N, C-alpha and C positions, 0 to 999 in steps of 0.2 A: 504493501499500500504506499503511495506518495506522502510525503510528510506534509503536502499542503491538504490532504486530506485528512491525516490528522489533526492539523490544526484547526480544520472546518468541524470536527467531532469535537474537539476541546471549545472551540466556542461555542457549541452545543450545549455542552456541560456548563459553563459559566450562565447562561440563559438561564437554564433548569436549575443551578444552585442560586443564581438571584432571586429567581422566584420562589422557592423554598423558605426564604426570610420571611414573607409574607405569608405564604400558605400554612407553614409547620405552627404558627399561631394559633391557628383555629384546632387543630390536635392537642394543643399543650392547653386550650380551654376547657379540657375533659381527662386527658389522661396525664400521668407523672411523665418525666421525660425519658426515664428506663422502661416504662411498659411501651410506651411510644417506639421506642429505639428496636426494644424486644418484636413487638408484632410486625415494625415494615420488614426487618430482617428475616421472620418466621414466613412471611408472605413469598418473599423473593428467592429464598433457597430452593423450591421445586423449581421455579422457572431458572435457575441459574444450573442446577444438575440437568434438566434436560438438554438445554445449550451446549454444555459441556458432552453430554452423551452423543449429541448429534454431533457435533463436530469432532470428538476425539474418539469415540467409541467405547471410551473407558474412562472411571472416576477415580480410580486409585491415585494415591501419592506414597512416596517413600517413607518408610517409619523415621527414619535420620530426621526427615525434614519436620516431623509435627513441632518440635520445641520452636522452630524459625516461626512458622504459621502461629502458636501462641502467642509470641510476642507480636508478630505484628496484627494478631486479631485483637489483643489486648489494647494497644496503643491506636490502632486504625479504627477501630469498631467499637468496643466496649467503652473504652474511655471517652475519645474524640466524639463520637457521635452521638454519646449520652451528653456530654458537657456542651455539645454545640448547642442542643436541643434545649437543654437546662439552660442556657444564655440568655434564648428567647423569651422562657418565662422571666427571670428578674431584672433583663434589662431592655434597653431599647434594639430594634434591629438592627440602627444605626450606630450604635454603640458595639453591638457584636459583629457586626461584618465589617465593621473598620480594624475591631481587634485581631478577627480569625484571618483578615486578606493580608495581616502582617506575616503569615505561615511561613512566605516565600523567606523572609530573611533571617529565620531560623534556619532554613534548608541551607542556605548560602553561607553562613555561619558554620552550620554542623560541615559541610564539604571542604571548607577554607580550614577548619582544625582538623578534619581527617587529610587534609592536603590532596582531596580530589579534586580540586580546585583552586586556582590561582586568582586573586583580587585585580581585575582589571580596570581599567578604566570606564569602560562600556556596561560593566556589572554592576559598579558602583555608581555611575550616573543615572543609570537605569533606573536602579533599586531606589534612589534617592526621588528621583522623579515619581515614580511609582508612590510610594510615601504619600508625599506631597500633596499627588492628586487625588488620593483616597480621603487626607486631611481635608482639601478643600469640598470633596462630594459630600463628605458626611458633615463638617462642621460647618459648611456656609449653607445647609439649607434651611428649612423654614423654622424647624424645630432645633435644628443647631447640635453639635457635640456638647453633650453632658455628662459629667461625672460626679454624678453627687451621693452623697450616702446611701441616698435610697438603692441606688443603682450599682453601687460598688461590689456587692457580693457578684451579683451579674457580670460586671468585668470582668472582676478577678476571673471566673468559669471561663468567661471567653478569652480570656489572654491565656489561661492553661490549655484551652482545646486550640489555640492556636500553634503553642508549642509543640503541641503533640501530633500536629496536622504537618508541620515543618519536619518533623522527626520522622513522620512514617515513612517517606521514600527510604530509609537508611534500613528499615525492617522488611522491606518488601526486595532489598535490590539484587540479593543471590536468590529470593524465590523467582524474579520475574524473568531472568536467565534461564531457568529451567520449566518453568509452566505457564502456559498461557495465561496471558489479563483475564478469560473465565473463569480459570480454575482456581486461579490466584483467588479472585472477588468472592467464588463458590466457600473456598474453604477459610478464607478471615469470615465470612458471613455466618459460616457454620459453627468456628471454635467460638467467635463473638458473640451469638447466640448464646452458646454456652455460660458463658463469662455473664452475662446478662440475664441468664436465667437462674443463677447460683443466687442474686443477692435481688431479683427484682421477681420471681417465677412467683412467689403467694403472691405479690400483688397483682399480677397479672389473670390469676385463676379467680379472683376477686370482681372482677370488671365484669359489669354486667352489659355485654355485648351489645344486644338487641336494643338496649335504650339510648348506645352513641346517636349522636345528631348526624346526620347526612353530611354537614362539613367537615366533623372529624374523622369520618372515613375518609371523604375526599383529601385529606391532608394526608392520611395514613397511605392510602392508594399511589396518590402523588410521590410522597417518600420511597413507595416502595419500590416502584417502576422505575419512572422515568429519572428520578434522583438516586437507586441505588443500582437497580439493573442495567438501566443503559450505562446512566453518568459515572458509575464507580468502576464500572468493566473500561468503559472509553479513556478514564483518567490511568487504570493501571495499563492500559495498553498501549496511551503515549508515555509513559513513565518507563515501559520496556522497550519503545519504539525511539523516542526523542532524549531520554534521561532526565533527572530529576530539573536539572538546571535549568533547562528548555520547558519544561511544562508548568513547574510551580508559580513562574511570575503569572498564569491565568489566572491564579486567585485576587492579583492585583484588579481584573477586571469584576469580579464579581460585583464588588459594592457599585460600579456603575451598572452593572445588568439589573440589581435590585432597584434602583432607581427609575430606570427604562420601564420595569416592568409595572411598576406603581403608578409611573405616569399613564401609561395604555390602561390598566385596570381601574385605579381608584383617581383617575385626573390629576396626579400629583406633577407640581411643575418645575422643574430645573432651571434656576438663575444662570446667569454670565459666570458666576465663580463655577458652579457646577460642571457647566461646560468644559471650561478651563479644566479643571481636575480632571474630566473624561480623557480630555484630550492628552494629559501629561500622562496620564495610567498606559494608553496606546503608543505613545512617545517612549516611555519607560521600559514596556514592554519589547517595544522593536530594538529598543538598545542592548536590552539583555539576551535575547533573542539572535541579532543580527549584526550585533556592533563589533564584536571582533573579528568576523567576516568582515565588514565595511572597511575597517582597519587596514586588516589585511589586503584589501583590492586598491586602497589607494596608496598604502606604501609600495606596492608592488607596481603601481601605474606610474608611481614619483619616481623609482628605481629605473623604469623603463622610459620614460619621456626623456628626450633629448636637452643638453644643458641651451639656455638662450644664447651663449656665446660658442656653442661646440655644435656642430653640423654632424646630422648622423652618418651612418656609414655608407647608406646608398647616395647621400648627395655628393658624400667625397667622392664615390665612383664616378659618379655622373660629371662632376666636374673633370675629374683627370682623363676621363673620355672625350673631354671637350677641348682639351689642352694638346 
């Protein structure tokens, strides 16, 4: 599959995850974060299993990889997904999306500390542009960006969730080299559901499912299929094909997508500062993704270009022929 096609898949993920900040709140009105998260993964596991069977004709994994799957499931499913949903209950969607959008910075920091990535000018400049863009989008809106004592607990939860999602790629690096994105998502969902079931299974059994409002069911189904069955698989596939340093910057686009969805859904407006923030995010993602390549091309062109005072070899040959 072409890299441009993977980019389109990831842009669809951005739109879906951006919409989820609004849609997930409907589920939070009726369910706890743990029960909500467990339910969505229980719904999606059979679909993922059918996809794996259809594509690979077998479902097994090697026993020696189970500890790695358990770690990835704990970080990326049981903890991150639950904390993400919980943050929407205790703080505003603006605060949560801003803080969780910082996760690529933790990925870059982890890569630098692990000496898997060098700190380059495009990487640094692109990350700073993205952060500034996110702050403008979330801080210059009608509600503004608030960190009051009332929402502090939710802000802390969102910050921890951001850290976990930033570290999640490191838990799947070896697994993604051995297993397909679909199978990786299937088994992290299975083991993640086991973790979730251990500490929220009793609450899950006490829910009166027949009395849940339609909005809550819609929220759960959206989280199960577009958000997880498609988006998590596409995200893992992008990690496999492009690498974490090229995929994680897409997280910066999620707050912008959240506002676009709100504009279309609830007629929320964007002011000039927010449009500037969106442009900075797009520019920052471009720098992180293509900056090094662009610098290399410019350097190559500079080396191959003739000096103003020095004719090219071909010109010299023509002049010699005339003489």
